N, C-alpha and C positions, 0 to 999 in steps of 0.2 A: 728976918735975916735973909739975905738972897742965897740963892742957889750957888752962885759962884762964891760967896764968902764960905758956904759950908763946904764946897769941894777943896777951897783952899786950905781948910783947916785939916782935911784928912790927908792932905799932902799930895794929892794927885791933882795934877792940872788936867783937865780932860778938854780935847778940842771937840767942838761941836760938828765940824765936818767930817770927823772920823768916829763911825761908831765903833762900839766895843766888838772885840773878835767873836764871841759867842753870838752876838745878834747877828754878824755878817754870816756866819756858818749856819745859823738856823734859818737867816733869810734866802740864803742859797739853797739850802735842802728844801725849803718850802718851795722855792721858785721851780728847782727841777722837778718836785712831785707834781705840781700844779702842771708844767710843760708837758711832763712824760703823760699825765691823765687826758690833757687837751691832746697831745700827739696820738695816743692809742685809742681815743673814744670821737673825738670830735673832728680830728683831723680827716679821718678816713670818710665821714659822712661829708664833711666839708668838699674833699675831694670827689666823692662820687656824686655830688650835686652838681658841682663844676664840671665833671666829665659829661654828665647828662645835657647840661646847659649847651657844653660845647658840641656835642653829637647831636642834639636837635638843633643848633643853629648850622653847623655845617651841613647835616642831613637835610635841613630845610632850604639851605642854598643849594645843595645839589639836588633836591628835589623840584625846586625853582628854574635850576638850570635845565633838568631833563624836561620839565613842562614846558619851558621857553623853547627848547630845542624841538620838542613835539609841536607846539603851535606854530613854530616856523615851518616845520616840514608839511604841516597842514594847510599852512597859507601857500605854501610853493605848490602843494597839490591842486588847491582851489585854483590858483591862477593858472596852473597848466589846463585845468579843466574848463576855466573860463575861456582862456585861448583856445582850446579845442572846440568848445561851444559856438566861439565867433567864427571860427574859421568853418564849421558844419553850417552854420546860419549863412556864411558868405556863399557857400557852396550851394545851398539850397535855393536862396536868392537868385545866382546865378543859373541854376538849374531851370528855376521858373522863367527867367527871361528867355533862355532858349527855348522852351517849350511854348511860351507866349509867341516868340517869333516864329517858330515852326508852325503853330497854329494860325497865325495871321497870314503867313505865305500861302498855308494850305487853303484858308477861307479865300485867299484873294485869288488863287489857281480855281477854286471852285466857281467864283463868282465869273472868273473869266471865261470858264467852260460853260456856264449856265448864260451869260452874253452872248457867246459865240454861237450857241444851240439857240436861243431866241432869235438872233440875226440870221442864223440860217432857215430856221423855221419861217421869218418873216420873207425871206428871198424866196424860198420856196412858194409860199402863199402869192406873193406879189406875181412870181413866174406862172402861177396855175391860173390867177386873175387876170393876167396879161392874156394868156393864151385863151381864155373863156372870153375874154372882151375882143380878143382878135377875131375869134371864130362867130361871136355876135355880130361883129362889125362887119365882117365879110358877109355875112348872111344878108344884113341890112343894107350895106351898100352894094352888094350884088343884085337883091330885090329892088334896091331903088335905081340903080343904073338900068335895070331891065325895063322898068317901066318907063322910064325917062327915054331909054332908047325906042321902045314901042311906040310911044308919043311921037318922036322924032321921026320915025321910020314909017309909023302908021301902020304898023302890022303886029301882030302880037309876036313875042319872043319868047313864050312861056316854056320851052323846053327847058327842063331844069338842068339836066346834065350839061348841055351845051353852054347854059346860063352859068353855071358853077364852074367850068373850064375857063369861060372867057373871063369871069371876074377874078379867079386865082391867078391867070396869067397877069393880069394887069396890076394886081395888088403886089404879086411877086416881082414885078418890073418897077414897082414904085419904092419896095424894100431894098431893091439891089442899088437904085439911084439914091437913096437914103444912105446906106451904108458907103457908098463911093463917095459921097458929100462929106460923110463923118470922116472917113480916112484921109480926105485930103484936107480937111480943118483941123486935124491933129497935126 
């Protein structure tokens, strides 16, 4: 026999969708007991774990933001130091250029002074050689002129004082005429 037939005999027709009241009360009571145990024991640990995770995530984000801010500050500091180093390098290069230019000018001046000293020494040497050559030439010209005059006149003109005076006078007249001729040519 079927269960539906058995219930029909007892006189109660039971709806399968609606349980009996004692079962509903026992089910609700068990539900609240389980819910209470879960709420008292399990929910605080779940809440604690969730809170720790939230703190870890938020703290990690805060630490990451702090690290990023610190990294940004270090980057700015390094950029400033790099710019300062570049400025310092440019200053050193400019200073080296100035020193090089000053040394070059100094060396040029020293070279100019040495050249002028060499030229002056050369002129002095030339002047001394010219005087020496002039003196030697005067003696030779005087001696030759005296010998020539002695041969022409037929008498000896060996008086050295007189000979020197005549030769010097003659050469002075020649120099004066040469100076006048140079002055007129200019």
